[in-house]
C-alpha positions in Angstrom: -90.5 33.6 58.8 -88.0 31.3 57.1 -87.5 31.7 53.4 -88.6 28.7 51.2 -86.8 30.2 48.2 -83.7 32.4 48.3 -81.5 33.7 45.4 -78.4 35.8 45.9 -76.6 37.5 43.0 -77.9 34.7 40.7 -76.6 34.7 37.1 -77.0 32.5 34.1 -74.9 32.3 30.9 -75.8 30.3 27.8 -72.7 30.0 25.6 -71.1 33.4 25.5 -74.4 35.3 26.2 -75.3 36.5 29.6 -79.0 35.7 30.0 -79.5 37.4 33.4 -77.3 38.5 36.3 -77.6 40.1 39.7 -80.9 38.5 40.6 -81.5 38.5 44.4 -84.8 37.9 46.2 -86.5 35.7 48.8 -90.0 34.1 49.0 -91.6 33.2 52.3 -94.5 30.7 52.7 -97.7 32.4 51.6 -95.9 35.0 49.5 -96.4 35.7 45.8 -93.6 37.0 43.6 -94.3 38.2 40.1 -91.5 38.4 37.5 -92.0 40.9 34.7 -89.9 41.9 31.7 -89.8 41.8 27.9 -89.6 38.6 25.8 -86.2 37.0 25.7 -85.0 38.5 28.9 -84.6 35.2 30.8 -87.8 34.9 32.8 -88.5 31.3 31.7 -84.8 30.4 32.2 -85.0 31.8 35.7 -88.0 29.7 36.5 -86.3 26.6 35.1 -83.3 27.3 37.4 -85.6 27.5 40.4 -87.2 24.1 39.4 -83.7 22.6 39.0 -84.0 22.1 35.2 -81.1 24.5 34.6 -78.1 25.3 36.7 -77.0 28.8 37.7 -73.5 29.8 36.5 -73.2 32.4 39.3 -74.6 33.1 42.7 -76.5 31.0 45.2 -80.0 29.4 45.4 -81.6 27.8 48.4 -84.8 25.8 48.6 -86.2 25.5 52.1 -82.8 26.4 53.5 -80.9 23.8 51.4 -78.5 24.7 48.6 -80.1 23.5 45.4 -77.1 21.6 44.1 -77.1 19.5 47.3 -80.7 18.4 46.7 -81.7 15.3 44.7 -83.8 15.8 41.6 -86.5 13.8 43.3 -86.5 16.1 46.4 -86.7 19.2 44.2 -89.6 17.6 42.4 -91.4 17.1 45.6 -90.8 20.7 46.8 -91.3 22.7 43.5 -94.3 22.4 41.2 -93.5 23.9 37.8 -96.3 25.0 35.4 -94.7 25.7 32.0 -96.4 27.4 29.2 -98.9 25.0 27.7 -97.6 22.7 24.9 -99.1 19.6 23.4 -97.0 16.4 23.9 -96.2 13.9 21.3 -98.2 11.2 23.0 -102.0 11.3 23.4 -102.2 11.0 27.2 -105.6 11.6 28.7 -106.0 14.6 30.9 -106.3 12.3 33.9 -103.0 10.7 33.0 -101.3 14.1 32.5 -102.4 15.3 35.9 -101.4 12.0 37.6 -97.8 12.6 36.3 -97.6 15.2 39.0 -97.2 12.3 41.5 -94.0 11.0 39.8 -91.6 12.5 42.4 -93.6 10.8 45.2 -93.6 7.3 43.6 -91.0 4.7 43.6 -89.0 3.8 40.5 -91.3 2.3 37.9 -94.2 2.5 40.3 -97.7 3.3 38.9 -100.1 5.8 40.6 -102.4 4.2 43.1 -105.8 5.0 44.5 -104.6 8.0 46.6 -102.8 9.4 43.6 -105.9 9.0 41.5 -107.9 10.8 44.2 -105.4 13.7 44.3 -105.5 14.1 40.6 -109.3 14.1 40.5 -109.5 16.7 43.3 -107.1 19.0 41.4 -109.2 18.6 38.2 -112.3 19.4 40.2 -110.7 22.5 41.8 -109.7 23.9 38.4 -113.2 23.2 37.1 -112.1 20.8 34.4 -113.1 17.4 35.8 -115.3 16.9 32.7 -112.1 16.8 30.6 -110.6 13.9 32.5 -111.0 11.3 29.7 -110.2 13.7 26.8 -106.8 13.5 25.0 -104.6 16.3 26.2 -103.3 17.3 22.7 -106.9 17.8 21.5 -107.6 20.5 24.1 -107.4 24.3 23.5 -104.4 26.2 24.7 -106.3 27.5 27.7 -107.6 24.1 28.7 -104.1 22.7 28.5 -102.8 25.5 30.7 -105.4 24.6 33.4 -104.4 20.9 33.1 -100.7 21.8 33.7 -101.7 23.8 36.8 -103.8 20.8 38.1 -100.7 18.6 37.5 -98.5 20.9 39.6 -101.1 21.0 42.4 -101.1 17.1 42.4 -97.4 17.3 43.3 -98.5 18.9 46.6 -95.5 21.3 46.4 -94.5 24.0 48.9 -93.4 26.3 46.0 -95.5 26.8 42.9 -93.7 28.2 39.9 -95.8 29.3 36.9 -94.6 30.6 33.5 -97.2 33.0 32.2 -100.1 31.0 33.5 -102.8 33.3 32.1 -101.2 33.6 28.6 -103.8 31.4 26.7 -106.8 32.2 28.9 -109.8 34.5 28.3 -110.5 37.2 30.8 -112.8 35.1 32.9 -110.3 32.2 33.2 -107.5 34.7 33.9 -109.4 36.0 36.9 -110.1 32.5 38.1 -106.4 31.5 37.9 -105.3 34.7 39.7 -107.9 34.0 42.4 -106.6 30.5 42.7 -103.0 31.7 43.1 -104.1 34.0 45.9 -106.1 31.3 47.5 -103.1 28.9 47.4 -100.8 31.6 48.9 -103.3 32.1 51.8 -102.9 28.4 52.5 -99.2 28.9 52.9 -97.9 28.0 49.4 -95.1 30.1 48.0 -95.7 31.3 44.5 -93.4 32.6 41.7 -95.1 33.5 38.4 -94.2 35.4 35.3 -96.5 37.8 33.6 -96.6 40.4 30.9 -99.4 42.3 32.6 -98.4 44.7 35.3 -102.1 44.8 36.3 -101.8 41.1 37.3 -98.8 41.9 39.5 -100.5 44.8 41.2 -103.5 42.5 41.8 -101.8 39.5 43.4 -98.1 40.1 44.1 -96.5 40.8 47.5 -93.2 41.5 45.7 -92.1 41.9 42.1 -88.9 41.4 40.1 -88.6 43.6 37.0 -86.0 42.4 34.5 -84.7 44.7 31.7 -82.9 44.2 28.4 -79.8 45.9 29.8 -79.7 43.1 32.4 -80.6 45.5 35.2 -83.0 44.1 37.7 -85.1 45.7 40.5 -87.3 44.0 43.1 -89.5 45.0 45.9 -93.0 46.3 46.5 -95.1 46.5 43.3 -96.1 50.1 43.9 -92.4 51.1 44.2 -90.9 49.0 41.5 -93.6 49.1 38.8 -93.7 52.8 37.9 -94.4 54.3 34.5 -90.7 55.2 34.2 -89.4 51.8 35.1 -91.8 49.9 32.9 -91.2 52.2 29.9 -87.5 51.7 30.3 -87.8 47.9 30.7 -90.1 47.4 27.7 -88.6 50.2 25.5 -91.9 52.1 24.9 -94.1 54.6 26.7 -96.3 52.9 29.3 -99.0 54.6 31.3 -100.6 53.4 34.5 -104.1 54.3 35.7 -106.8 53.1 38.1 -110.0 51.5 36.9 -112.5 50.0 39.3 -109.9 50.0 42.1 -107.4 48.1 40.0 -104.1 49.4 38.4 -104.2 49.0 34.6 -101.4 49.7 32.1 -101.6 51.1 28.6 -98.9 51.4 25.9 
């Protein structure tokens, strides 16, 4: 199956600091890739590069077989749905308005969302179980609620690749499970998914492949069971990590 996302020897430098280097992986339709590593290692920057918001300094990236630098910003916006970590904007948009912003890459210049766009946004809110928040002001929501709104906005883009930056970070256990279930459901429908997480258990639960980034700029990728070992996780995070099975799921402890 053709790759919808491919990186070869990708590297990014900010100023005189190398953020990451030597990153190579591919994602097929229906695959989930989890990116793990300590804070400040470049996970968010990597996702921003995939979404076209930052430019690699080294290496190559293709989306759907096309070199990223040869794609228009509009085309990238139609192909990649980015879910950043939740953050309240400076303007009091309603939840419905926030989600409808996901249609921006599909609309003409200065065009307003129409009836089909409203329907897509409403369907996404319903799918995330937050339709009752449609008329609420986005900045007034909890961090977890805002995170779900951002996921709904990305789904409204109807992307082929969904990129999520710690999508469970502000959620309670129940909503974490719901988001992970949603990610798996979307992948089964053919959507490619790249997400960052600090929980190896989440990677073991949903990932087809993982990318582990370490402070020494080393990276490793492949099957979760082969890449995410006690030794590799302890080296990446700089402290002893133990893995064990609980109710059929792999859980980690520090």
